[in-house]
C-alpha positions in Angstrom: 13.8 15.1 2.7 16.6 12.5 2.4 15.1 9.1 1.8 17.1 5.8 2.1 16.2 2.7 1.4 18.2 -0.5 3.5 17.6 -4.0 2.2 19.3 -6.8 4.4 18.8 -10.4 3.4 19.7 -13.2 5.4 18.0 -16.8 6.0 15.4 -16.3 3.4 14.0 -13.4 4.6 14.4 -9.8 3.1 14.0 -7.0 5.5 13.0 -3.8 4.0 13.5 -0.4 5.9 13.1 2.9 4.8 14.7 6.0 6.2 13.4 9.4 6.1 16.3 11.9 7.5 17.9 9.1 9.1 14.9 8.1 10.9 13.1 4.7 10.6 9.6 5.2 8.9 8.3 1.9 7.5 9.6 -1.6 7.8 8.4 -4.5 5.8 9.3 -8.5 5.6 9.3 -10.6 3.0 9.7 -14.7 3.0 11.9 -16.1 -0.4 8.9 -18.3 -0.8 6.0 -16.0 0.4 3.5 -16.9 -2.2 0.7 -14.5 -1.2 2.4 -10.9 -1.5 -0.2 -7.6 -1.7 -0.8 -6.7 -5.6 -1.3 -10.9 -6.3 -4.0 -11.8 -7.9 -6.0 -15.4 -7.6 -8.7 -17.6 -8.2 -10.3 -18.5 -4.9 -13.3 -20.5 -3.9 -16.0 -19.7 -1.2 -15.7 -21.7 1.5 -18.4 -20.3 3.8 -20.6 -17.2 4.2 -20.3 -15.4 7.6 -23.6 -13.3 7.3 -23.0 -11.7 10.7 -19.8 -10.1 9.7 -21.1 -9.2 6.2 -18.4 -11.6 4.5 -17.2 -14.7 3.0 -14.2 -16.9 3.5 -12.3 -17.6 0.4 -9.9 -20.7 -0.4 -6.9 -19.5 -2.1 -4.3 -22.1 -1.4 -3.1 -20.8 1.8 -3.7 -22.7 5.5 -6.4 -20.5 6.4 -9.0 -19.2 4.4 -8.9 -15.6 3.1 -11.3 -12.8 4.6 -13.5 -10.8 2.0 -15.9 -8.3 3.4 -18.9 -7.1 1.3 -17.1 -3.3 1.1 -14.4 -5.0 -0.6 -16.4 -6.6 -3.5 -16.4 -3.4 -5.5 -19.4 -2.1 -7.3 -18.5 -4.2 -10.6 -18.3 -7.8 -9.0 -21.2 -9.1 -10.8 -19.1 -8.2 -13.9 -15.9 -9.7 -12.6 -17.8 -12.9 -11.6 -19.2 -13.3 -15.1 -15.7 -12.4 -16.9 -14.3 -15.4 -14.7 -17.0 -17.9 -15.5 -17.2 -16.9 -19.5 -12.9 -17.5 -19.5 -12.9 -20.2 -17.6 -15.5 -21.9 -19.6 -13.7 -20.7 -22.7 -16.7 -18.4 -23.7 -14.6 -14.9 -23.6 -11.9 -16.0 -26.1 -9.9 -12.6 -25.6 -8.8 -10.7 -22.7 -10.0 -7.4 -24.5 -13.1 -6.2 -22.6 -14.0 -4.1 -25.4 -17.1 -5.7 -26.3 -17.8 -7.2 -23.0 -21.2 -7.3 -21.1 -21.1 -5.0 -18.1 -23.3 -6.2 -15.3 -25.2 -4.0 -12.8 -23.5 -2.8 -10.3 -24.1 -4.0 -6.7 -25.9 -2.2 -4.1 -23.1 -0.7 -1.9 -25.0 -1.2 1.4 -26.1 -5.0 0.7 -25.4 -8.0 2.3 -23.0 -10.5 1.3 -25.4 -13.4 1.3 -27.3 -11.6 -1.8 -24.7 -11.8 -4.3 -22.2 -14.7 -3.2 -22.9 -18.4 -2.4 -20.8 -21.1 -1.2 -18.3 -22.8 -3.8 -18.5 -19.5 -5.7 -15.4 -19.2 -7.9 -13.8 -15.2 -7.3 -10.8 -13.5 -9.0 -9.2 -11.7 -6.4 -6.3 -9.5 -5.1 -4.5 -9.5 -2.0 -5.0 -6.4 0.1 -2.9 -7.5 3.1 -0.7 -10.6 3.8 -1.3 -13.1 6.1 -0.1 -12.5 9.7 -0.3 -14.6 12.9 -3.1 -16.7 12.6 -5.4 -14.7 10.5 -5.3 -15.6 6.5 -4.7 -12.7 3.7 -7.1 -10.0 3.4 -8.4 -9.9 0.2 -10.8 -7.7 -2.5 -12.1 -8.3 -5.8 -11.6 -4.8 -7.0 -8.8 -5.4 -9.0 -6.5 -3.0 -10.0 -2.9 -3.2 -11.8 -0.1 -0.8 -10.7 2.9 0.3 -12.8 5.3 3.2 -12.2 3.3 5.9 -13.7 -0.3 4.2 -14.3 -3.0 2.2 -12.5 -5.0 0.3 -14.7 -8.5 -0.8 -13.5 -10.4 -3.4 -15.7 -14.4 -2.4 -16.1 -14.0 1.3 -16.0 -13.9 3.9 -18.3 -12.5 7.2 -16.1 -9.2 8.5 -16.5 -8.6 9.8 -12.8 -5.5 12.3 -12.1 -3.6 12.4 -8.8 -4.5 15.7 -6.8 -0.8 16.3 -6.2 -0.6 17.2 -10.0 -1.6 20.9 -9.7 -0.7 22.2 -13.2 -4.2 22.4 -15.3 -2.1 22.5 -18.5 0.0 19.3 -17.4 -3.6 17.6 -16.3 -5.1 18.1 -19.8 -2.0 16.8 -21.5 -2.0 13.4 -19.4 -5.7 13.0 -19.9 -5.6 13.7 -23.4 -2.2 11.5 -23.8 -3.8 8.4 -21.7 -7.6 8.9 -23.4 -5.8 8.2 -26.6 -3.8 5.1 -25.3 -5.8 3.6 -22.8 -7.7 -0.1 -24.1 -11.7 0.1 -24.1 -13.2 -1.4 -20.9 -10.3 -0.4 -18.7 -10.2 2.8 -16.6 -6.9 4.6 -15.4 -5.1 5.9 -12.5 -2.6 8.7 -13.4 0.4 8.8 -10.6 2.0 11.9 -9.2 5.0 10.5 -10.6 3.6 10.7 -14.4 4.1 14.7 -13.8 6.4 15.5 -16.9 7.2 12.6 -18.3 7.8 11.7 -21.9 4.9 10.0 -24.0 7.3 7.2 -24.6 7.7 6.6 -20.4 3.8 6.5 -20.1 2.9 4.6 -23.4 5.5 1.8 -22.2 3.9 1.7 -18.6 0.9 1.2 -20.3 1.8 -1.5 -22.4 3.1 -3.4 -19.6 0.2 -3.2 -17.7 -1.9 -4.4 -20.6 0.5 -7.5 -20.9 0.0 -8.3 -17.1 -3.8 -8.4 -17.7 -3.3 -10.8 -20.6 -1.2 -13.1 -18.4 -3.9 -12.6 -16.0 -6.5 -13.9 -18.6 -4.1 -16.8 -20.1 -3.6 -17.9 -16.3 -7.1 -18.1 -15.5 -7.8 -20.3 -18.8 -5.5 -22.9 -17.6 -4.8 -22.9 -13.8 -6.7 -24.7 -11.3 -8.4 -23.6 -8.3 -7.4 -22.0 -6.4 -4.4 -20.7 -7.8 -1.9 -17.3 -8.2 -2.8 -16.0 -11.7 -0.6 -12.8 -11.4 2.4 -12.6 -9.4 3.1 -8.7 -7.9 6.5 -7.6 -7.8 8.7 -8.3 -4.9 8.6 -6.1 -2.1 12.0 -4.1 -2.9 10.9 -3.5 -6.2 7.3 -2.5 -5.1 8.5 0.0 -2.7 10.6 1.4 -5.0 7.8 1.7 -7.9 5.7 3.4 -4.9 8.2 5.5 -3.1 11.1 6.6 -5.2 11.6 10.2 -6.4 14.4 12.5 -6.5 14.6 12.3 -2.4 16.4 9.1 -2.5 19.7 9.6 -2.0 20.8 6.2 -1.0 19.8 2.3 -1.7 22.0 0.1 -0.1 21.8 -3.5 -0.1 23.6 -6.8 1.3 22.6 -9.1 -1.7 24.3 -9.0 -4.8 21.9 -10.3 -7.1 19.1 -7.8 -5.4 21.6 -5.2 -5.8 21.5 -6.2 -9.7 17.8 -6.2 -9.7 17.3 -3.1 -8.3 19.8 -1.5 -10.4 18.2 -2.3 -13.4 15.2 -1.2 -11.9 16.2 2.3 -11.2 18.0 2.7 -14.6 14.7 2.1 -16.6 12.8 4.7 -14.3 15.4 7.2 -13.5 19.0 6.7 -15.3 20.5 9.7 -13.6 19.9 7.9 -10.3 21.3 4.5 -11.0 24.4 5.1 -9.0 22.6 5.4 -5.7 22.1 1.8 -5.6 24.9 0.0 -3.6 26.3 -3.2 -2.3 27.0 -3.5 1.4 29.9 -5.7 2.5 30.9 -5.5 5.9 31.1 -7.9 9.0 28.7 -5.4 10.8 25.2 -6.7 10.2 23.5 -3.8 7.5 20.8 -3.1 10.0 22.6 -2.8 12.8 25.1 -0.3 10.8 22.3 1.8 9.8 20.8 2.0 13.4 17.7 0.3 12.1 17.9 -2.5 14.8 18.3 0.4 17.8 15.7 2.4 16.7 13.3 -1.0 16.4 13.9 -1.6 19.8 12.6 2.1 21.0 9.5 2.2 18.6 7.6 -1.1 19.3 7.4 -0.6 23.0 4.3 0.3 24.6 5.5 3.4 25.6 7.7 5.7 22.5 9.5 9.2 23.3 8.9 11.6 21.5 11.8 13.1 19.9 13.0 16.9 20.9 10.1 17.2 23.4 12.2 17.3 26.4 10.3 14.4 28.3 6.9 14.0 26.4 6.1 10.2 25.1 3.2 8.1 23.7 1.3 5.3 25.5 0.7 3.1 22.4 -2.0 -0.2 23.4 -3.6 -2.4 21.3 -6.8 -4.2 21.5 -9.0 -6.2 19.2 -11.2 -3.7 18.5 -9.0 -0.9 18.3 -5.7 1.0 18.8 -5.2 3.7 21.8 -2.5 6.4 21.7 -2.3 8.5 24.9 0.1 11.7 24.4 1.6 12.6 27.8 3.8 15.5 28.7 5.4 13.7 31.3 8.0 16.7 33.5 8.2 18.8 30.8 5.3 21.5 32.4 6.0 25.3 32.4 4.0 27.6 34.2 1.4 30.5 33.5 -1.7 29.8 31.1 -0.8 31.4 28.1 2.2 30.0 28.0 0.8 26.2 28.8 -1.5 26.5 25.9 1.3 27.2 23.5 3.4 24.5 25.3 0.3 22.1 24.4 0.1 22.7 21.0 3.9 22.3 20.8 3.6 19.0 22.3 0.8 17.8 20.5 2.3 18.8 17.1 5.4 16.7 17.8 3.5 14.0 19.0 1.5 14.0 16.1 4.3 13.6 13.9 5.4 10.6 16.0 2.4 9.4 15.8 2.1 9.4 12.0 5.4 7.5 11.8 4.5 5.0 14.3 1.3 4.2 12.2 3.2 3.3 9.0 6.2 1.9 10.9 3.6 -0.8 12.9 1.4 -0.9 10.1 -1.5 0.3 12.1 -5.1 0.3 10.5 -9.1 0.2 11.7 -9.9 2.3 14.2 -7.1 4.4 16.0 -8.4 6.9 18.9 -5.7 9.5 20.0 -5.9 11.3 23.2 -3.9 14.6 23.0 -3.2 17.1 25.7 -6.3 19.0 26.2 -6.5 22.5 24.1 -9.3 24.7 24.9 -8.4 27.2 21.9 -10.2 26.2 18.8 -7.2 27.9 16.7 -5.0 25.3 18.3 -7.2 22.4 17.4 -7.4 23.3 14.1 -3.7 24.0 13.9 -3.0 20.2 15.1 -5.7 18.8 12.9 -4.0 20.2 9.5 -0.5 19.3 11.1 -1.8 15.9 11.3 -3.2 15.7 8.1 -0.1 16.8 6.6 2.1 14.4 8.4 -0.4 11.4 7.6 0.5 12.4 3.6 3.2 9.8 3.8 1.2 6.9 4.8 0.0 5.0 1.4 -2.7 3.5 3.6 
């Protein structure tokens, strides 16, 4: 699969389009002065509890309070609370977690009013940026993401991506990470770590530990509410999370960003640094790469299914859920056996487009899909496996 990243900067707004074989699959926007990016760490103050939602609203300095659900507290919430309190009071004098006293885990089926009170201070991470009238979505399960590794405070496990198949490589990576990870931290070894040199992984680990040290220092000196760690800009974050040998082009119309991305790629994949190119033309970048046209075609209520000869999706959104209806259109064939095979074929094409739409529209929560009826259980199983495979590209 050929991947291209198209980055357009205009009027304090950066638009980032991810194309796969020329088709728009993800679109992200970031304001130059955005203070709330996914991955940022904040100290916040609990404004009020919402027991009926089993959640709390937290002041992190945004116009709207951030939403914190009980399920997003994580099992180590009490440990994080103690660490934050001790760090602010200077009782905790080091970022090291080696001798920090781990608190009991909270009940995974508990209620918010049993563990949180109004005016409590919380260390939290942005998991969803603010949109429309809603404040940011947050979590107190902290993780620091690098190119090859994810560092998790107050954990000791080393987990390895399931996509790394080789038993020998898994053992190599586990042994290496066990030898270099600081005590009191867990590590997730990402897929892109496969086959990487010791020096690359060690450097990534050191950078993540430095991020934690920076967070610790900012907690000690910052006021509440405030940001204590900034995530990378969205273009670099997308490169970090998606970059692989499938990328053939990274095109940008801003010279400064081109230099930043070139430097980033030179570090993680020096043999690929020449794919970062500056776009300088009177034709707008997103128009030239057909992004604008694809946007108009993809964000309506009705979405055509490519190569299906008339089949289409109807996508509707409500407060409670998203509904996707698969329609065969005028593409009807005759004969019972033919119709069964045809239904499977159209449904699989629909599943591919639905997976793309979920990424493109950043849809989450409850999603109901009404496929064309298929009485054959083997066909239903085939469709299910196909949808699972298509969804693997969705980072959510």
